[in-house]
Backbone as JSON, one array per atom type, in Angstrom:
{
  "sequence": "MIRRWLSHLATTHFTLRRCFPAEVLASIDAAISASEQRHQAEIRFAIETALPPGQLWRGVGCRERAGEIFSRLGVGNTGARNGMLVYVLLAERDIEIIADRGFADRVPESAWEEICSAMVTAFRNGEYGAGSLQAIERLSDLASAHFPPGSDNRNELPDRPVLL",
  "N": [[-18.41, 60.61, -51.21], [-18.09, 63.25, -50.23], [-20.1, 64.43, -51.68], [-22.35, 63.2, -50.57], [-22.27, 64.2, -47.92], [-22.64, 66.94, -48.46], [-25.21, 66.9, -49.55], [-26.71, 66.18, -47.3], [-26.2, 68.33, -45.62], [-27.37, 70.38, -47.07], [-30.04, 69.78, -47.11], [-32.69, 70.85, -45.43], [-34.91, 71.66, -42.65], [-36.73, 73.29, -43.85], [-36.91, 72.18, -46.38], [-38.14, 69.79, -45.67], [-40.66, 70.75, -44.77], [-41.59, 71.85, -47.13], [-41.83, 69.64, -48.83], [-43.42, 67.94, -47.29], [-45.9, 69.33, -46.21], [-48.13, 70.57, -43.59], [-50.78, 69.78, -44.26], [-50.36, 67.53, -45.87], [-49.1, 65.81, -44.07], [-51.23, 65.49, -42.29], [-53.03, 64.15, -43.96], [-51.66, 61.76, -44.35], [-51.67, 60.75, -41.76], [-54.47, 60.41, -41.43], [-54.92, 58.51, -43.44], [-53.46, 56.31, -42.52], [-54.85, 55.78, -40.15], [-57.4, 55.1, -41.2], [-56.64, 52.92, -42.75], [-55.81, 51.05, -40.82], [-58.19, 50.17, -39.83], [-58.92, 48.2, -41.48], [-57.37, 45.98, -41.06], [-55.21, 44.05, -38.83], [-52.62, 44.84, -38.53], [-49.89, 47.18, -37.91], [-48.96, 50.43, -38.93], [-46.28, 52.63, -39.26], [-44.98, 55.82, -40.05], [-42.15, 57.47, -40.88], [-40.2, 60.38, -41.26], [-37.13, 61.58, -42.08], [-35.11, 64.38, -42.19], [-32.29, 64.79, -42.64], [-29.37, 62.84, -41.98], [-27.84, 62.73, -38.74], [-24.61, 64.24, -38.07], [-22.79, 62.41, -36.82], [-23.8, 59.93, -37.58], [-23.46, 60.08, -40.33], [-20.67, 60.24, -40.45], [-19.94, 57.71, -39.56], [-20.81, 56.28, -41.69], [-23.4, 55.3, -41.93], [-26.11, 53.81, -43.57], [-29.25, 54.15, -45.35], [-30.91, 51.88, -44.93], [-29.86, 50.75, -42.59], [-30.26, 52.86, -40.79], [-33.04, 53.0, -40.87], [-33.64, 50.61, -39.58], [-32.76, 51.25, -36.99], [-34.58, 53.29, -36.35], [-36.96, 51.88, -36.49], [-36.71, 50.25, -34.23], [-36.49, 52.25, -32.23], [-38.99, 53.53, -32.36], [-40.64, 51.55, -31.51], [-41.86, 49.77, -33.24], [-41.49, 47.1, -33.57], [-42.67, 46.01, -31.37], [-45.29, 45.13, -31.33], [-48.11, 43.07, -30.52], [-48.67, 40.88, -32.28], [-46.43, 40.89, -33.8], [-46.52, 42.41, -36.17], [-45.87, 44.89, -37.24], [-45.13, 47.69, -39.39], [-42.74, 49.82, -40.84], [-42.44, 52.78, -42.62], [-39.82, 54.45, -43.83], [-38.47, 57.49, -44.63], [-35.78, 59.1, -46.03], [-34.99, 62.16, -46.6], [-32.71, 63.68, -47.5], [-31.29, 61.93, -49.08], [-33.16, 61.06, -50.77], [-34.24, 58.54, -50.39], [-35.91, 55.51, -49.54], [-37.09, 53.2, -47.18], [-38.73, 50.22, -46.26], [-39.47, 48.6, -43.4], [-40.47, 45.6, -42.13], [-42.01, 43.75, -39.54], [-41.4, 40.51, -37.95], [-43.75, 39.0, -38.29], [-44.52, 39.3, -40.9], [-42.55, 38.06, -42.33], [-42.44, 35.37, -43.56], [-44.55, 35.62, -45.2], [-44.72, 37.77, -47.0], [-42.92, 38.58, -49.83], [-39.6, 40.0, -50.23], [-39.45, 41.47, -52.55], [-41.95, 42.65, -52.84], [-41.98, 44.71, -50.95], [-39.91, 46.23, -51.98], [-40.99, 47.03, -54.45], [-43.01, 48.79, -53.63], [-41.47, 50.79, -52.39], [-40.0, 51.65, -54.62], [-42.03, 52.73, -56.24], [-42.76, 54.86, -54.63], [-40.38, 56.38, -54.66], [-40.34, 57.13, -57.36], [-42.69, 58.71, -57.49], [-41.98, 60.74, -55.66], [-39.79, 61.82, -56.99], [-41.12, 63.13, -58.96], [-42.19, 65.16, -57.55], [-44.45, 64.55, -56.12], [-45.14, 64.07, -53.27], [-47.16, 63.73, -51.31], [-49.14, 62.21, -52.72], [-47.59, 59.96, -53.46], [-46.93, 58.93, -50.95], [-49.47, 58.33, -49.87], [-50.37, 56.44, -51.71], [-48.52, 54.4, -51.2], [-49.22, 53.72, -48.57], [-51.75, 52.71, -49.03], [-51.14, 50.42, -50.54], [-49.6, 49.0, -48.66], [-51.59, 48.57, -46.8], [-53.27, 46.85, -48.24], [-51.61, 44.57, -48.38], [-51.37, 44.01, -45.64], [-54.05, 43.53, -44.98], [-54.52, 41.17, -46.35], [-52.98, 39.35, -44.93], [-53.31, 39.8, -42.21], [-56.16, 39.98, -41.31], [-58.97, 42.0, -40.13], [-60.0, 41.61, -36.74], [-61.85, 40.66, -33.77], [-60.48, 41.89, -31.77], [-59.26, 44.38, -32.63], [-57.18, 46.48, -32.01], [-55.52, 49.66, -31.74], [-52.18, 49.78, -31.61], [-49.98, 51.42, -31.95], [-49.07, 54.9, -32.45], [-50.62, 56.82, -35.08], [-49.84, 59.11, -36.34], [-47.49, 60.68, -38.51], [-43.95, 60.62, -37.95], [-41.57, 63.1, -37.48], [-38.22, 63.43, -37.97]],
  "CA": [[-18.51, 60.89, -49.8], [-18.33, 64.69, -50.07], [-21.43, 64.71, -52.24], [-23.33, 62.76, -49.58], [-22.25, 65.19, -46.83], [-23.25, 68.19, -48.95], [-26.64, 66.66, -49.68], [-27.3, 66.2, -45.96], [-26.1, 69.69, -45.11], [-28.25, 71.26, -47.85], [-31.43, 69.41, -46.89], [-33.05, 71.47, -44.17], [-36.31, 71.5, -42.24], [-37.52, 73.98, -44.87], [-37.16, 71.15, -47.41], [-39.14, 68.89, -45.1], [-41.98, 71.41, -44.77], [-42.01, 72.04, -48.52], [-42.22, 68.33, -49.35], [-44.46, 67.36, -46.43], [-46.58, 70.38, -45.43], [-49.05, 70.09, -42.56], [-51.94, 69.07, -44.82], [-49.92, 66.21, -46.33], [-48.92, 65.01, -42.86], [-52.57, 65.16, -41.78], [-53.63, 63.14, -44.83], [-50.97, 60.5, -44.06], [-52.24, 60.32, -40.48], [-55.83, 59.92, -41.68], [-54.84, 57.3, -44.26], [-53.02, 55.21, -41.65], [-55.99, 55.48, -39.26], [-58.41, 54.38, -41.99], [-56.04, 51.65, -43.15], [-55.75, 50.12, -39.71], [-59.53, 49.62, -39.59], [-59.07, 47.08, -42.43], [-56.47, 44.87, -40.72], [-54.69, 44.1, -37.46], [-51.23, 45.27, -38.54], [-49.63, 48.57, -37.52], [-48.11, 51.17, -39.86], [-45.67, 53.88, -38.8], [-44.39, 56.58, -41.16], [-41.13, 58.37, -40.31], [-39.49, 61.19, -42.26], [-35.93, 62.21, -41.53], [-34.59, 65.38, -43.11], [-30.91, 64.42, -42.93], [-28.75, 62.09, -40.9], [-26.94, 63.49, -37.87], [-23.21, 64.11, -38.51], [-22.17, 61.19, -36.32], [-24.27, 58.82, -38.42], [-22.78, 60.23, -41.62], [-19.25, 59.94, -40.25], [-19.82, 56.25, -39.46], [-21.24, 55.67, -42.96], [-24.7, 54.64, -41.78], [-26.97, 53.9, -44.74], [-30.69, 54.3, -45.13], [-31.47, 50.64, -44.39], [-29.42, 50.62, -41.19], [-30.94, 53.9, -40.02], [-34.44, 52.59, -40.77], [-33.69, 49.6, -38.52], [-32.66, 51.96, -35.71], [-35.84, 54.0, -36.12], [-37.93, 50.81, -36.25], [-36.58, 49.9, -32.81], [-36.76, 53.42, -31.38], [-40.42, 53.83, -32.35], [-41.36, 50.4, -30.95], [-42.66, 49.11, -34.27], [-41.33, 45.67, -33.35], [-43.25, 45.62, -30.08], [-46.72, 44.81, -31.42], [-48.42, 41.74, -30.02], [-48.59, 39.86, -33.33], [-45.21, 41.14, -34.59], [-47.01, 42.77, -37.5], [-45.66, 46.32, -37.49], [-44.41, 48.09, -40.61], [-42.23, 51.19, -40.81], [-42.02, 53.44, -43.86], [-38.79, 55.41, -43.45], [-38.07, 58.36, -45.73], [-34.59, 59.92, -45.78], [-35.1, 63.2, -47.63], [-31.42, 64.11, -48.04], [-30.84, 60.97, -50.09], [-34.34, 60.66, -51.54], [-34.25, 57.1, -50.26], [-37.03, 55.02, -48.74], [-37.01, 51.81, -46.74], [-39.85, 49.68, -45.5], [-39.05, 47.53, -42.5], [-41.64, 44.89, -41.61], [-41.68, 42.86, -38.43], [-41.32, 39.08, -38.22], [-45.03, 38.43, -38.7], [-44.62, 39.38, -42.36], [-41.35, 37.46, -42.92], [-42.71, 34.24, -44.44], [-45.79, 35.88, -45.93], [-44.56, 38.8, -48.03], [-41.54, 38.57, -50.35], [-38.85, 41.27, -50.21], [-39.74, 42.21, -53.79], [-43.18, 43.45, -52.65], [-41.58, 45.94, -50.25], [-39.08, 47.0, -52.91], [-41.89, 47.65, -55.44], [-43.68, 49.93, -52.98], [-40.44, 51.83, -52.24], [-39.69, 52.15, -55.96], [-43.14, 53.58, -56.67], [-42.65, 56.1, -53.85], [-39.25, 57.15, -55.19], [-40.79, 57.72, -58.62], [-43.63, 59.8, -57.18], [-41.22, 61.81, -55.02], [-38.98, 62.45, -58.03], [-42.04, 64.01, -59.69], [-42.7, 66.16, -56.62], [-45.74, 64.08, -55.61], [-44.85, 63.46, -51.97], [-48.41, 63.3, -50.7], [-49.74, 61.12, -53.5], [-46.73, 58.79, -53.35], [-47.06, 58.39, -49.59], [-50.8, 57.74, -49.72], [-50.4, 55.22, -52.53], [-47.76, 53.38, -50.48], [-50.03, 53.29, -47.43], [-52.82, 51.86, -49.57], [-50.54, 49.12, -50.91], [-49.28, 48.32, -47.4], [-52.87, 48.16, -46.22], [-53.71, 45.67, -48.98], [-50.79, 43.45, -47.92], [-51.74, 43.71, -44.26], [-55.41, 42.95, -44.97], [-54.43, 39.79, -46.84], [-52.3, 38.47, -43.98], [-53.77, 40.09, -40.85], [-57.51, 40.56, -41.43], [-59.47, 42.55, -38.86], [-60.62, 40.66, -35.82], [-62.64, 41.27, -32.71], [-59.57, 42.68, -30.94], [-58.51, 45.19, -33.59], [-56.81, 47.7, -31.29], [-54.43, 50.45, -32.29], [-51.07, 49.65, -30.67], [-48.98, 52.47, -32.18], [-49.63, 56.14, -32.97], [-50.76, 56.88, -36.54], [-49.26, 60.36, -36.84], [-46.11, 60.57, -39.01], [-42.89, 61.1, -37.08], [-40.57, 63.93, -38.15], [-36.94, 63.28, -37.26]],
  "C": [[-18.82, 62.37, -49.56], [-19.71, 65.05, -50.58], [-22.53, 64.33, -51.24], [-23.42, 63.77, -48.43], [-22.94, 66.48, -47.26], [-24.77, 68.05, -49.08], [-27.33, 66.74, -48.32], [-27.26, 67.6, -45.35], [-27.1, 70.63, -45.8], [-29.73, 70.96, -47.63], [-31.83, 69.86, -45.49], [-34.5, 71.17, -43.8], [-37.24, 72.27, -43.18], [-37.88, 73.0, -45.98], [-38.25, 70.2, -46.93], [-40.53, 69.5, -45.17], [-42.5, 71.67, -46.18], [-42.53, 70.72, -49.11], [-43.4, 67.72, -48.59], [-45.1, 68.46, -45.59], [-47.61, 69.75, -44.48], [-50.23, 69.32, -43.14], [-51.58, 67.69, -45.36], [-49.72, 65.29, -45.13], [-50.26, 64.59, -42.27], [-53.23, 64.09, -42.64], [-52.96, 61.78, -44.64], [-51.52, 59.91, -42.76], [-53.62, 59.71, -40.69], [-55.82, 58.62, -42.48], [-54.41, 56.1, -43.42], [-54.16, 54.81, -40.72], [-57.06, 54.67, -39.99], [-57.91, 52.99, -42.38], [-56.13, 50.63, -42.03], [-57.12, 49.63, -39.26], [-59.75, 48.37, -40.44], [-58.23, 45.87, -42.07], [-55.98, 45.04, -39.29], [-53.24, 44.53, -37.4], [-51.12, 46.74, -38.14], [-48.67, 49.21, -38.52], [-47.59, 52.42, -39.17], [-44.98, 54.51, -40.0], [-43.43, 57.59, -40.54], [-40.38, 59.08, -41.43], [-38.31, 61.85, -41.56], [-35.35, 63.14, -42.58], [-33.2, 64.98, -43.58], [-30.35, 63.65, -41.74], [-27.91, 63.01, -40.03], [-25.48, 63.27, -38.31], [-22.52, 62.83, -38.03], [-22.55, 59.97, -37.14], [-23.58, 58.87, -39.79], [-21.32, 59.81, -41.52], [-19.02, 58.43, -40.22], [-20.27, 55.54, -40.73], [-22.55, 54.91, -42.87], [-25.54, 54.88, -43.04], [-28.43, 53.97, -44.36], [-31.29, 53.06, -44.48], [-31.11, 50.48, -42.91], [-30.14, 51.63, -40.3], [-32.42, 53.54, -39.83], [-34.6, 51.52, -39.68], [-33.61, 50.23, -37.14], [-33.98, 52.64, -35.36], [-36.96, 53.01, -35.82], [-37.91, 50.44, -34.77], [-36.97, 51.06, -31.91], [-38.25, 53.71, -31.27], [-41.27, 52.66, -31.83], [-42.2, 49.66, -31.96], [-42.58, 47.59, -34.11], [-41.95, 45.17, -32.06], [-44.74, 45.31, -30.15], [-46.93, 43.35, -31.01], [-48.24, 40.63, -31.05], [-47.35, 40.0, -34.2], [-45.56, 41.48, -36.04], [-46.92, 44.28, -37.77], [-44.87, 46.54, -38.78], [-43.97, 49.53, -40.44], [-41.9, 51.62, -42.22], [-41.08, 54.54, -43.41], [-38.34, 56.17, -44.68], [-36.87, 59.18, -45.27], [-34.51, 60.95, -46.9], [-33.77, 63.57, -48.28], [-30.93, 63.2, -49.16], [-31.97, 60.53, -51.01], [-34.45, 59.14, -51.58], [-35.36, 56.69, -49.3], [-36.78, 53.56, -48.41], [-38.3, 51.45, -46.05], [-39.3, 48.51, -44.7], [-40.32, 46.9, -41.93], [-41.18, 43.91, -40.54], [-41.79, 41.39, -38.85], [-42.63, 38.45, -38.68], [-45.22, 38.42, -40.21], [-43.55, 38.54, -43.07], [-41.64, 36.34, -43.93], [-43.93, 34.47, -45.34], [-45.64, 36.83, -47.11], [-43.11, 38.78, -48.53], [-40.91, 39.96, -50.33], [-39.18, 42.11, -51.43], [-41.0, 43.07, -53.65], [-42.85, 44.77, -51.96], [-40.79, 46.84, -51.2], [-39.93, 47.7, -53.97], [-42.58, 48.88, -54.86], [-42.69, 51.08, -52.84], [-40.13, 52.46, -53.59], [-40.78, 53.09, -56.47], [-43.11, 54.91, -55.91], [-41.52, 56.98, -54.38], [-39.64, 57.84, -56.48], [-41.73, 58.89, -58.38], [-42.89, 60.99, -56.58], [-40.37, 62.56, -56.05], [-39.83, 63.43, -58.85], [-42.67, 65.06, -58.78], [-44.03, 65.79, -55.98], [-45.56, 63.34, -54.28], [-46.11, 62.94, -51.29], [-49.01, 62.11, -51.41], [-48.91, 59.84, -53.39], [-46.84, 58.12, -51.99], [-48.4, 57.7, -49.4], [-50.95, 56.46, -50.53], [-49.66, 54.09, -51.81], [-48.57, 52.84, -49.29], [-51.16, 52.38, -47.9], [-52.29, 50.48, -49.93], [-50.14, 48.32, -49.67], [-50.54, 47.79, -46.74], [-53.4, 46.91, -46.92], [-52.93, 44.43, -48.54], [-51.2, 43.03, -46.51], [-53.11, 43.06, -44.17], [-55.39, 41.49, -45.4], [-53.87, 38.84, -45.77], [-52.74, 38.65, -42.52], [-55.15, 40.74, -40.91], [-58.0, 41.08, -40.08], [-60.13, 41.47, -38.02], [-61.4, 41.39, -34.76], [-61.78, 42.16, -31.82], [-58.66, 43.52, -31.84], [-58.15, 46.53, -32.94], [-55.6, 48.37, -31.94], [-53.28, 50.47, -31.28], [-50.03, 50.75, -30.8], [-49.65, 53.73, -32.71], [-49.65, 56.14, -34.51], [-50.06, 58.1, -37.13], [-47.84, 60.13, -37.35], [-45.12, 61.2, -38.02], [-41.89, 61.88, -37.92], [-39.29, 63.88, -37.34], [-35.94, 64.33, -37.71]]
}
């Protein structure tokens, strides 16, 4: 418990800017924009430096927080229920992917876990940009298989990564 608190206190916005500098954020934005031309799904990318003290006190985990952010960002409000959130919690070096109901019967949980695991490995090697872009590419492949582009391929959510 103390170790978790210390990790969150020690992870600052400086850490965020070191791991995700402006050029990496711009490349994530561009990758999501390009990806969404290949399918009708929506991808959001959120990076949180550390949990607020109230969340830590209540013992909120990465998965629960990702669900909160999914709702807050409106990822579940797409017309076809095909939104995906990549949530990165830097203080814990943890990643969650939350997909809306449109993916529920189409993509097994293991597929999301594999993408998260590959990101964790890349991040452990200091490859935040490459790991993020690789994950977006894999999400795009899944989305293209289940939600191919159509005549009404509109962008329902912003592509820019969210810094929390």
